[in-house]
VOGU-3710 file (C-alpha; in Angstrom, 3 decimals, decimal comma):
1> mktiykyple> 71,963/-5,156/-15,701  70,722/-7,562/-13,431  68,546/-10,769/-14,104  67,461/-13,883/-12,701  69,035/-17,282/-13,648  68,510/-20,506/-12,873  71,303/-22,990/-11,894  70,222/-26,891/-11,280  71,191/-28,817/-8,321  71,278/-32,307/-7,819
11> pgtnklqlpd> 71,122/-34,268/-4,041  73,822/-33,742/-1,935  76,359/-31,077/-1,845  76,424/-28,892/-4,877  79,420/-25,972/-5,316  78,295/-23,663/-8,008  80,305/-20,489/-9,350  77,830/-17,332/-8,717  78,654/-13,662/-9,841  79,351/-11,690/-6,784
21> kaqvlhaasv> 76,916/-10,048/-5,215  74,383/-12,945/-6,057  71,119/-12,868/-4,287  69,533/-16,318/-4,265  65,841/-16,090/-4,862  63,801/-19,367/-4,364  64,260/-23,302/-4,723  61,584/-25,073/-7,365  61,296/-28,282/-9,399  61,900/-27,730/-13,010
31> ngepviyaiv> 61,361/-30,894/-15,099  61,501/-33,043/-12,358  64,665/-31,528/-11,013  65,489/-29,378/-8,384  67,098/-25,695/-9,163  67,513/-22,417/-7,553  66,914/-18,642/-8,869  69,217/-16,231/-8,404  69,353/-12,496/-9,322  72,916/-11,719/-11,072
41> dpdekkmsea> 74,758/-9,271/-12,860  75,585/-11,097/-15,973  78,462/-8,670/-16,549  80,142/-9,128/-13,226  83,693/-10,891/-13,757  84,393/-12,035/-10,270  82,884/-15,222/-9,026  82,359/-16,396/-5,824  81,585/-20,679/-4,719  78,454/-20,823/-3,019
51> ifhvygtgpq> 77,782/-24,228/-1,827  74,096/-25,817/-1,967  73,076/-28,713/0,146  70,009/-30,891/-1,034  68,529/-33,470/1,582  65,246/-35,339/1,296  62,768/-36,280/3,621  63,224/-39,063/5,906  65,912/-41,318/7,078  69,505/-40,144/6,112
61> pfhasmpepd> 72,484/-38,871/7,818  71,318/-35,588/7,737  73,356/-34,122/10,677  76,597/-36,365/9,798  76,597/-35,217/6,339  75,936/-31,682/6,394  78,002/-28,874/8,127  76,729/-27,275/11,566  74,930/-23,996/11,392  77,122/-22,677/13,666
71> aigftmcyig> 80,153/-23,926/12,404  83,112/-21,669/12,693  83,264/-19,120/9,656  79,999/-20,370/7,822  76,355/-19,864/8,472  73,785/-21,875/7,025  70,624/-20,602/5,237  67,175/-22,387/4,601  66,239/-21,642/0,703  63,198/-23,789/0,369
81> tvnceglvwh> 61,564/-27,453/-0,027  60,938/-28,753/-3,372  58,721/-31,712/-4,402  60,409/-33,505/-7,537  58,343/-36,118/-9,075  57,420/-37,570/-5,511  60,630/-36,904/-3,943  60,736/-33,802/-1,497  64,092/-31,985/-1,268  65,333/-29,354/1,155
91> vfvefpaept> 67,536/-26,766/-0,110  70,265/-24,964/2,301  73,022/-22,670/0,999  76,173/-22,333/2,947  77,726/-18,682/3,216  81,123/-17,877/4,416  81,718/-15,468/7,424  82,145/-12,792/4,829  79,329/-13,611/2,157  79,567/-11,830/-1,458
101> itavea> 76,558/-13,796/-1,688  73,314/-13,414/0,139  69,654/-14,966/0,359  66,607/-12,609/-0,047  64,311/-13,213/2,569  60,481/-14,505/1,733
//
């Protein structure tokens, strides 16, 4: 049976292990920290790495530290913008060319 799980994030690059066929739903703020929610099958034994990038608003090496959206073998998907106690974070997920994890379009 599928369920929705919450995964905490930190600013910068986050590598998370998610069950295969997870669907990333949304980015939010919980207790002042950025998180993502995903539909997962908790009984799924096979895990896949998902790479999330969390960047703040304002001057920073945004493009230098983040893979190009059209990088060979990868695609980027915007998940959402999160306001955490006055700081604004923008969350992206990076998928391999043949993803086993998807993002749900709003």
